[in-house]
KEKE-3310 file (N, C-alpha, C; in steps of 0.2 Angstrom, whole numbers, plus 5000, padded with zeros to 4 digits):
npx = (5052:5051:5065:5071:5065:5071:5085:5084:5080:5092:5101:5095:5099:5108:5100:5092:5085:5084:5069:5059:5022:5013:5007:4992:4986:4972:4964:4962:4960:4960:4964:4960:4961:4963:4952:4957:4968:4984:4991:4988:4986:4999:5007:5014:5017:5032:5043:5040:5040:5039:5035:5036:5027:5034:5032:5031:5034:5044:5050:5053:5062:5069:5086:5089:5078:5077:5076:5062:5046:5033:5018:5003:4988:4983:4988:5002:5018:5032:5049:5061:5076:5091:5096:5096:5106:5105:5116:5126:5132:5145:5146:5154:5157:5147:5142:5147:5136:5118:5104:5094:5085:5081:5071:5064:5047:5039:5027:5014:5006:4996:4995:4996:5010:5021:5025:5041:5048:5055:5061:5067:5058:5052:5053:5038:5030:5016:5014:5009:5009:5011:5011:5016:5014:5015:5000:4992:4987:4970:4968:4977:4991:4999:5014:5026:5043:5060:5075:5089:5108:5114:5112:5096:5092:5081:5068:5052:5035:5019:5005:4988:4983:4984:4996:5007:5023:5020:5021:5014:5009:5007:5004:5010:4999:4993:4997:4998:4995:4992:4992:4986:4992:4995:5007:5019:5033:5048:5061:5075:5087:5095:5108:5108:5113:5108:5113:5113:5119:5122:5109:5102:5090:5074:5062:5049:5040:5031:5018:5007:4994:4979:4968:4972:4978:4971:4974:4987:5003:5015:5030:5032:5038:5039:5037:5048:5054:5042:5030:5030:5021:5019:5009:5010:5004:4991:4995:5001:5016:5029:5039:5047:5054:5051:5063:5069:5067:5065:5067:5064:5065:5074:5071:5073:5072:5058:5041:5033:5042:5055:5054:5041:5031:5023:5028:5026:5034:5041:5050:5050:5060:5064:5069:5075:5069:5071:5085:5090:5084:5088:5096:5086:5077:5085:5084:5071:5060:5052:5034:5028:5039:5041:5029:5031:5042:5037:5027:5036:5043:5033:5030:5042:5042:5031:5036:5046:5039:5033)
npy = (5147:5133:5131:5136:5128:5116:5119:5121:5108:5101:5106:5100:5086:5081:5079:5068:5052:5034:5024:5013:5021:5028:5044:5053:5069:5073:5063:5048:5037:5030:5016:5007:5003:5017:5026:5027:5015:5012:5001:4996:4983:4977:4981:4977:4971:4969:4963:4973:4984:4989:4982:4978:4970:4964:4955:4938:4932:4940:4952:4968:4978:4989:4988:4989:4985:4972:4954:4942:4935:4941:4950:4950:4956:4951:4938:4927:4926:4917:4922:4915:4907:4916:4933:4947:4961:4977:4988:5003:5004:5007:5021:5037:5044:5037:5024:5007:4997:4998:5004:4994:4979:4963:4949:4932:4926:4911:4907:4911:4926:4930:4943:4957:4960:4974:4989:4995:5012:5020:5032:5045:5055:5071:5088:5093:5083:5073:5061:5045:5038:5023:5014:5004:5009:5017:5023:5039:5051:5058:5071:5088:5092:5105:5114:5124:5128:5127:5128:5119:5120:5108:5090:5083:5090:5099:5108:5105:5111:5108:5117:5125:5128:5134:5148:5162:5157:5144:5127:5115:5098:5081:5068:5051:5036:5021:5006:4999:5002:4998:5011:5024:5040:5056:5067:5079:5079:5087:5087:5082:5070:5067:5061:5050:5045:5037:5029:5015:5014:5023:5030:5034:5046:5054:5067:5072:5086:5089:5100:5103:5106:5107:5112:5112:5100:5087:5074:5074:5067:5060:5051:5039:5031:5014:5014:5012:5003:5005:5009:5020:5028:5034:5042:5039:5045:5034:5025:5017:5018:5011:5021:5024:5020:5021:5026:5035:5048:5066:5083:5099:5109:5108:5104:5094:5080:5078:5077:5061:5055:5057:5051:5046:5056:5070:5085:5102:5105:5093:5080:5067:5054:5045:5031:5032:5023:5021:5023:5011:5002:4993:4984:4978:4972:4963:4953:4952:4950:4962:4964:4962:4957:4945:4938:4937:4929:4917:4913:4911:4900:4891:4889:4883:4871:4865:4863:4854:4843:4840)
npz = (5005:5007:5004:5016:5026:5022:5025:5039:5042:5039:5049:5060:5061:5071:5082:5080:5084:5085:5082:5090:5081:5070:5075:5074:5070:5070:5075:5085:5079:5063:5061:5052:5034:5023:5012:4999:4997:5000:5004:5017:5024:5022:5032:5047:5064:5073:5085:5094:5086:5069:5052:5035:5022:5007:4997:4990:5002:5008:5019:5025:5036:5049:5053:5066:5072:5069:5064:5066:5072:5063:5064:5054:5051:5063:5063:5066:5059:5057:5056:5044:5038:5031:5035:5025:5025:5019:5009:5008:4995:4994:4994:4996:5012:5019:5029:5028:5028:5030:5039:5036:5033:5025:5026:5025:5028:5035:5029:5017:5018:5011:5005:4994:4982:4984:4975:4973:4974:4960:4959:4969:4981:4979:4986:4994:4990:4993:5006:5012:5028:5037:5051:5066:5082:5097:5105:5106:5118:5120:5120:5119:5129:5140:5142:5150:5146:5152:5146:5148:5149:5145:5139:5140:5151:5151:5159:5162:5165:5169:5163:5162:5150:5132:5128:5128:5125:5129:5126:5116:5118:5113:5122:5125:5125:5133:5124:5107:5090:5073:5061:5050:5042:5035:5027:5021:5010:5017:5017:5009:5001:5012:5022:5035:5051:5064:5073:5069:5057:5041:5032:5017:5015:5017:5023:5035:5042:5057:5059:5067:5060:5060:5053:5039:5037:5042:5045:5048:5051:5062:5066:5079:5094:5090:5077:5069:5054:5047:5034:5020:5009:4992:4979:4962:4948:4944:4953:4968:4976:4986:4995:5006:5022:5038:5050:5060:5072:5077:5083:5078:5087:5097:5110:5124:5136:5135:5141:5143:5135:5122:5110:5110:5114:5105:5099:5092:5076:5076:5068:5056:5050:5035:5026:5010:4998:4984:4982:4987:4979:4968:4975:4983:4974:4968:4977:4979:4966:4955:4955:4942:4935:4942:4939:4925:4925:4931:4921:4911:4916:4917:4903:4899:4907:4901:4888:4890:4895:4883)
capx = (5050:5054:5072:5072:5063:5076:5091:5083:5080:5099:5103:5092:5101:5111:5095:5088:5086:5081:5063:5058:5017:5011:5002:4989:4984:4965:4961:4966:4958:4964:4966:4958:4964:4960:4948:4962:4972:4991:4994:4988:4987:5005:5011:5013:5021:5038:5048:5037:5040:5035:5038:5032:5027:5035:5030:5035:5036:5049:5048:5057:5062:5075:5091:5089:5072:5079:5071:5058:5040:5029:5010:4999:4981:4982:4991:5009:5022:5039:5054:5065:5082:5096:5094:5100:5107:5107:5123:5126:5135:5152:5145:5158:5154:5142:5144:5146:5130:5113:5099:5088:5086:5076:5071:5058:5043:5038:5021:5012:5001:4990:4995:4999:5016:5021:5030:5046:5048:5061:5064:5067:5053:5054:5050:5031:5026:5012:5015:5004:5013:5007:5015:5013:5017:5011:4994:4992:4981:4965:4969:4983:4994:5002:5019:5031:5050:5066:5080:5096:5113:5116:5107:5092:5091:5076:5063:5045:5030:5012:5000:4982:4981:4989:4997:5013:5029:5018:5023:5009:5012:5002:5007:5008:4994:4995:4995:5001:4991:4994:4988:4989:4991:4998:5011:5022:5041:5051:5068:5077:5094:5098:5112:5107:5115:5105:5116:5113:5122:5120:5103:5099:5083:5070:5059:5043:5039:5024:5016:5000:4990:4973:4963:4975:4980:4968:4977:4994:5006:5022:5032:5034:5040:5035:5037:5054:5052:5035:5029:5029:5019:5018:5006:5013:4998:4986:4998:5004:5023:5032:5044:5051:5053:5053:5069:5071:5063:5069:5063:5068:5065:5080:5069:5075:5068:5051:5036:5031:5048:5057:5052:5034:5027:5024:5028:5026:5040:5044:5052:5051:5065:5062:5074:5073:5070:5074:5092:5091:5079:5091:5097:5080:5074:5090:5082:5063:5059:5046:5028:5028:5045:5040:5024:5034:5046:5032:5025:5041:5045:5028:5031:5048:5040:5027:5040:5050:5035:5031)
capy = (5144:5126:5131:5137:5122:5111:5121:5119:5101:5098:5107:5096:5079:5078:5078:5062:5046:5029:5022:5006:5021:5035:5047:5057:5075:5074:5057:5043:5031:5028:5010:5003:5006:5023:5024:5025:5011:5011:4995:4996:4977:4975:4984:4973:4972:4965:4965:4980:4990:4988:4978:4979:4964:4966:4950:4932:4930:4944:4957:4974:4982:4992:4983:4990:4981:4965:4949:4938:4934:4947:4949:4954:4955:4947:4931:4928:4923:4916:4923:4910:4908:4921:4940:4951:4968:4981:4992:5009:5004:5011:5028:5041:5047:5033:5018:5001:4994:5003:5002:4991:4972:4959:4942:4929:4922:4904:4906:4917:4929:4931:4950:4958:4963:4981:4992:5000:5018:5020:5038:5048:5060:5078:5093:5094:5077:5070:5054:5041:5035:5018:5011:5001:5012:5019:5027:5045:5054:5061:5079:5091:5094:5111:5115:5129:5124:5130:5124:5119:5120:5101:5086:5079:5094:5104:5108:5105:5112:5108:5122:5123:5129:5137:5154:5164:5153:5137:5121:5110:5091:5076:5063:5044:5033:5014:5001:5001:5001:5000:5017:5028:5047:5059:5073:5081:5079:5094:5086:5076:5069:5067:5055:5051:5039:5038:5024:5009:5014:5029:5029:5039:5047:5060:5068:5076:5090:5090:5107:5104:5110:5103:5114:5111:5093:5084:5067:5075:5061:5060:5045:5039:5024:5008:5016:5009:4998:5006:5010:5027:5027:5040:5040:5041:5044:5030:5019:5018:5015:5011:5026:5025:5016:5026:5024:5039:5054:5071:5089:5106:5114:5107:5102:5087:5078:5079:5073:5056:5052:5061:5047:5044:5062:5074:5092:5105:5104:5086:5077:5060:5052:5039:5028:5033:5016:5021:5022:5004:4998:4988:4978:4975:4969:4957:4948:4951:4953:4966:4960:4961:4952:4938:4935:4935:4923:4911:4911:4908:4894:4886:4887:4879:4865:4862:4861:4848:4838:4838)
capz = (5011:5007:5005:5023:5030:5021:5028:5046:5043:5039:5055:5066:5061:5077:5087:5079:5088:5082:5084:5091:5076:5068:5078:5069:5073:5070:5077:5088:5075:5057:5062:5046:5028:5021:5006:4994:5001:4997:5006:5024:5027:5022:5037:5053:5070:5074:5090:5097:5081:5062:5047:5028:5018:5000:4992:4989:5009:5010:5024:5025:5042:5051:5056:5074:5075:5069:5062:5071:5070:5061:5064:5049:5052:5069:5062:5067:5053:5059:5051:5043:5034:5033:5035:5021:5027:5013:5010:5005:4989:4994:4993:5000:5018:5022:5032:5023:5029:5031:5044:5032:5032:5022:5028:5023:5033:5033:5026:5013:5022:5006:5004:4987:4982:4983:4970:4976:4970:4956:4960:4975:4982:4979:4991:4993:4988:4998:5007:5017:5033:5040:5056:5072:5087:5103:5104:5109:5122:5116:5120:5120:5135:5139:5147:5149:5146:5154:5142:5151:5144:5142:5136:5145:5157:5151:5164:5159:5170:5166:5164:5161:5143:5128:5129:5126:5128:5131:5121:5116:5118:5113:5126:5123:5129:5133:5119:5101:5084:5066:5060:5045:5042:5029:5028:5014:5011:5018:5017:5004:5000:5019:5024:5042:5055:5071:5077:5066:5050:5037:5028:5012:5018:5016:5030:5035:5048:5060:5060:5070:5056:5060:5047:5033:5036:5048:5046:5049:5054:5065:5068:5086:5096:5087:5070:5065:5050:5045:5027:5018:5002:4988:4973:4956:4943:4948:4956:4974:4977:4993:4994:5011:5028:5044:5055:5066:5073:5081:5084:5076:5093:5101:5116:5127:5142:5134:5145:5139:5131:5116:5104:5111:5114:5099:5099:5086:5073:5076:5062:5055:5044:5031:5021:5003:4995:4978:4983:4988:4975:4964:4980:4985:4968:4967:4981:4978:4959:4955:4954:4935:4933:4945:4935:4919:4927:4932:4915:4907:4919:4915:4896:4899:4909:4896:4882:4892:4895:4876)
cpx = (5052:5061:5074:5071:5069:5083:5090:5083:5087:5102:5101:5095:5104:5106:5091:5090:5082:5074:5063:5052:5015:5006:4999:4985:4976:4961:4965:4964:4962:4967:4964:4961:4960:4956:4952:4968:4979:4994:4994:4989:4994:5010:5009:5018:5026:5042:5046:5038:5036:5039:5034:5033:5028:5032:5034:5038:5042:5047:5054:5056:5068:5080:5091:5083:5074:5074:5067:5051:5036:5022:5007:4992:4979:4985:4999:5012:5029:5044:5059:5071:5086:5093:5099:5100:5109:5113:5121:5130:5142:5152:5150:5154:5149:5145:5143:5139:5125:5108:5093:5090:5080:5077:5064:5054:5041:5032:5019:5006:4995:4989:4998:5006:5016:5026:5035:5047:5055:5065:5063:5061:5056:5050:5043:5027:5022:5013:5010:5009:5009:5012:5012:5017:5013:5006:4996:4986:4976:4965:4976:4985:4998:5008:5023:5038:5055:5071:5086:5102:5116:5111:5103:5091:5085:5071:5056:5040:5023:5008:4993:4979:4986:4990:5004:5019:5027:5019:5017:5012:5006:5006:5005:5003:4996:4993:4998:4995:4994:4989:4991:4988:4995:5002:5014:5029:5044:5058:5070:5085:5098:5102:5112:5109:5113:5108:5117:5116:5119:5114:5102:5092:5080:5065:5053:5043:5032:5023:5010:4995:4983:4968:4966:4976:4977:4971:4984:4998:5013:5024:5034:5037:5036:5035:5043:5052:5045:5036:5027:5027:5018:5014:5008:5007:4993:4988:5001:5011:5025:5039:5049:5049:5056:5059:5071:5066:5067:5064:5067:5069:5071:5078:5072:5071:5060:5046:5034:5036:5049:5054:5045:5029:5028:5023:5028:5033:5044:5045:5052:5055:5064:5068:5071:5074:5072:5081:5094:5087:5082:5093:5091:5077:5079:5088:5074:5062:5052:5040:5027:5033:5044:5034:5027:5038:5042:5029:5030:5043:5039:5028:5037:5046:5036:5031:5044:5046:5033:5037)
cpy = (5137:5126:5132:5131:5117:5112:5119:5112:5098:5100:5103:5089:5077:5077:5072:5056:5040:5027:5015:5004:5028:5037:5052:5063:5075:5069:5052:5036:5030:5021:5005:5006:5012:5021:5023:5022:5010:5004:4994:4989:4974:4977:4980:4975:4967:4968:4972:4986:4987:4984:4979:4973:4966:4961:4944:4930:4934:4950:4962:4977:4985:4987:4983:4987:4974:4960:4946:4936:4940:4945:4953:4952:4951:4940:4932:4924:4923:4918:4917:4912:4914:4928:4943:4958:4972:4986:4998:5010:5008:5018:5032:5044:5043:5027:5012:4999:4999:5000:4998:4983:4969:4952:4939:4926:4916:4902:4912:4920:4931:4939:4951:4961:4970:4983:4996:5006:5017:5027:5041:5053:5067:5082:5094:5088:5075:5063:5051:5037:5029:5014:5009:5004:5014:5024:5034:5047:5057:5068:5081:5092:5100:5112:5121:5125:5129:5126:5125:5119:5113:5097:5083:5083:5099:5103:5109:5106:5112:5114:5121:5124:5133:5145:5156:5160:5146:5133:5116:5103:5086:5070:5056:5041:5025:5011:5004:4999:5002:5006:5021:5036:5050:5065:5074:5081:5086:5093:5081:5076:5069:5060:5055:5044:5041:5032:5017:5009:5020:5026:5035:5040:5054:5061:5072:5080:5090:5097:5108:5108:5106:5105:5112:5103:5089:5077:5068:5070:5063:5053:5045:5032:5018:5009:5013:5003:4999:5008:5018:5026:5034:5038:5043:5040:5040:5025:5021:5015:5016:5015:5026:5020:5020:5022:5028:5045:5059:5077:5095:5110:5114:5105:5095:5086:5079:5075:5067:5052:5056:5057:5045:5050:5066:5081:5095:5105:5098:5084:5070:5058:5045:5037:5029:5026:5016:5020:5015:4999:4992:4982:4974:4970:4963:4951:4946:4954:4958:4962:4958:4956:4945:4935:4933:4929:4917:4909:4908:4901:4888:4884:4882:4872:4861:4859:4855:4842:4835:4834)
cpz = (5012:5008:5013:5027:5029:5025:5036:5047:5043:5046:5061:5066:5067:5082:5086:5083:5085:5085:5086:5089:5074:5073:5073:5073:5075:5073:5081:5084:5069:5058:5057:5040:5026:5014:5000:4997:4998:4999:5014:5027:5027:5027:5044:5059:5071:5080:5093:5092:5075:5057:5041:5024:5011:4995:4992:4996:5011:5014:5024:5032:5043:5054:5063:5077:5075:5066:5067:5068:5069:5061:5059:5050:5058:5069:5063:5061:5056:5054:5050:5039:5036:5032:5030:5023:5021:5014:5006:4998:4988:4993:4998:5006:5021:5024:5027:5022:5031:5036:5041:5032:5029:5025:5026:5029:5031:5030:5022:5017:5017:5005:4997:4988:4981:4978:4974:4971:4967:4956:4967:4976:4981:4984:4989:4991:4994:4999:5012:5022:5037:5045:5062:5078:5093:5102:5108:5114:5118:5115:5121:5127:5134:5144:5145:5150:5148:5151:5146:5146:5141:5139:5141:5151:5156:5156:5162:5165:5167:5168:5161:5154:5139:5130:5127:5129:5130:5125:5122:5114:5117:5117:5124:5128:5129:5126:5112:5096:5078:5064:5054:5046:5036:5031:5021:5016:5011:5019:5013:5004:5007:5020:5032:5045:5062:5076:5074:5058:5046:5033:5023:5014:5015:5022:5029:5042:5050:5062:5064:5066:5055:5054:5040:5031:5042:5050:5046:5053:5057:5068:5076:5088:5094:5080:5066:5061:5046:5038:5026:5011:4998:4981:4967:4950:4947:4952:4963:4974:4984:4992:5000:5017:5033:5048:5060:5066:5077:5081:5081:5082:5097:5108:5118:5133:5141:5138:5141:5135:5124:5110:5104:5111:5107:5101:5092:5083:5074:5069:5062:5049:5041:5026:5014:4999:4988:4977:4984:4984:4971:4969:4982:4980:4966:4971:4980:4971:4960:4953:4947:4933:4936:4941:4929:4920:4928:4926:4911:4909:4917:4908:4895:4901:4904:4890:4884:4893:4888:4873)
residu = (MET:ILE:ALA:PHE:ARG:TYR:ALA:THR:PHE:LEU:LEU:SER:LEU:SER:LEU:LEU:GLU:PRO:LEU:GLN:ALA:VAL:GLN:VAL:LEU:GLY:THR:THR:GLY:ASN:THR:THR:ALA:PRO:PRO:ASP:ASP:PRO:GLY:PHE:ALA:ASN:VAL:GLY:SER:LEU:ASN:GLY:ALA:SER:ALA:VAL:TYR:LEU:GLY:ASN:ARG:TRP:VAL:LEU:THR:ALA:SER:HIS:VAL:GLY:PRO:GLY:THR:VAL:THR:PHE:GLY:GLY:ALA:PRO:TYR:ALA:GLY:ILE:GLY:PRO:VAL:THR:GLN:LEU:SER:ASN:GLN:SER:THR:PRO:GLY:MET:THR:LEU:ASN:THR:ASP:LEU:ILE:LEU:PHE:GLN:ILE:GLY:ALA:ASP:PRO:GLY:LEU:PRO:ALA:LEU:SER:ILE:ALA:SER:ALA:ALA:PRO:VAL:LEU:GLY:ASP:ASP:VAL:VAL:MET:ILE:GLY:ASN:GLY:VAL:ASN:ARG:GLY:SER:THR:ARG:SER:TYR:PHE:THR:VAL:VAL:GLN:GLY:PRO:GLY:ASN:GLY:ASP:ASP:ILE:TRP:THR:SER:VAL:GLY:GLY:PRO:GLY:PRO:GLY:VAL:VAL:THR:VAL:PHE:LEU:PRO:TYR:SER:GLY:ASN:ALA:VAL:ARG:TRP:GLY:THR:ASN:ASP:VAL:GLU:GLY:ILE:ASN:LEU:ASP:VAL:ASN:SER:GLY:SER:GLY:THR:VAL:ARG:SER:PHE:GLY:THR:ILE:TYR:ASN:ASP:ASP:LEU:ALA:GLY:ARG:PRO:ASN:GLU:ALA:GLN:GLY:VAL:LEU:GLY:ASP:SER:GLY:SER:ALA:VAL:PHE:HIS:LYS:VAL:GLY:ALA:ASN:TRP:GLU:LEU:SER:GLY:MET:THR:HIS:ALA:VAL:GLY:THR:LEU:SER:GLY:PHE:ASP:ASN:ILE:PRO:GLY:GLY:SER:SER:SER:ALA:VAL:VAL:ASN:ASN:SER:ILE:THR:VAL:MET:ALA:ASP:LEU:SER:PHE:TYR:ARG:THR:GLN:ILE:LEU:ALA:VAL:ILE:PRO:GLU:PRO:GLY:SER:ALA:SER:LEU:ALA:ALA:VAL:ALA:ALA:LEU:GLY:LEU:LEU:ARG:ARG:ARG:ARG:ALA)
# end
């Protein structure tokens, strides 16, 4: 079954589009940290989208979001200095640069440093998605669809409830919020270019499974640059950064907008940060490495004073 989902996922890549929050199936809440918090406060808003605080005043986001002033916990932090765009390390078939950038903010937000995953996720891994994006309506809407031969020409007609041939849609609602949800990995080793450079990626599928996964998440407008966490043993790692969405259904002209509304079999695509980890750590040392460096520097300072 997973192999079939993976094959379908590959066929859907041409339908992807970049994002500019996580919508959660079972609730319009989840706007505070979950009980087992992977790093909720480290996700902020930036240019109408999302960004992740990595540590030492460094921030990660999508290149198509761009640098600027990031808001964490309601407080703004201005971006300063040069922007580092990550590359695809001259990998054949990929663009030179990728849709990920790093930049520093001018003040320390007092947040912990995150651990970047050293290995790619595998099919079936559970992930927690945290992002700042458009809210959704509190109830489902229902439509019949007549699909046209071209792009953007599907005809949607609102109906009163579910039934044969009826498509269920969660329409967007006003406002944005940082929100968390969960899903599992159903596509790996994907090289995806939604217009801002190829990104080594993995992805999830939204199955509208309220009984099995009440916090099932799907990326929407505002989620680009947001965080995807996976727990390894007792420790949370930052495994991904959301950068695109699409749908396996082939629908277009979706009411509420293709990147803001959620239909069954929608997909979220995340950068596999293990592929870019060496580049990231060249700019931002791991928390342990940074601490050791500080201790070493203190010892050197003491020796010089002596």
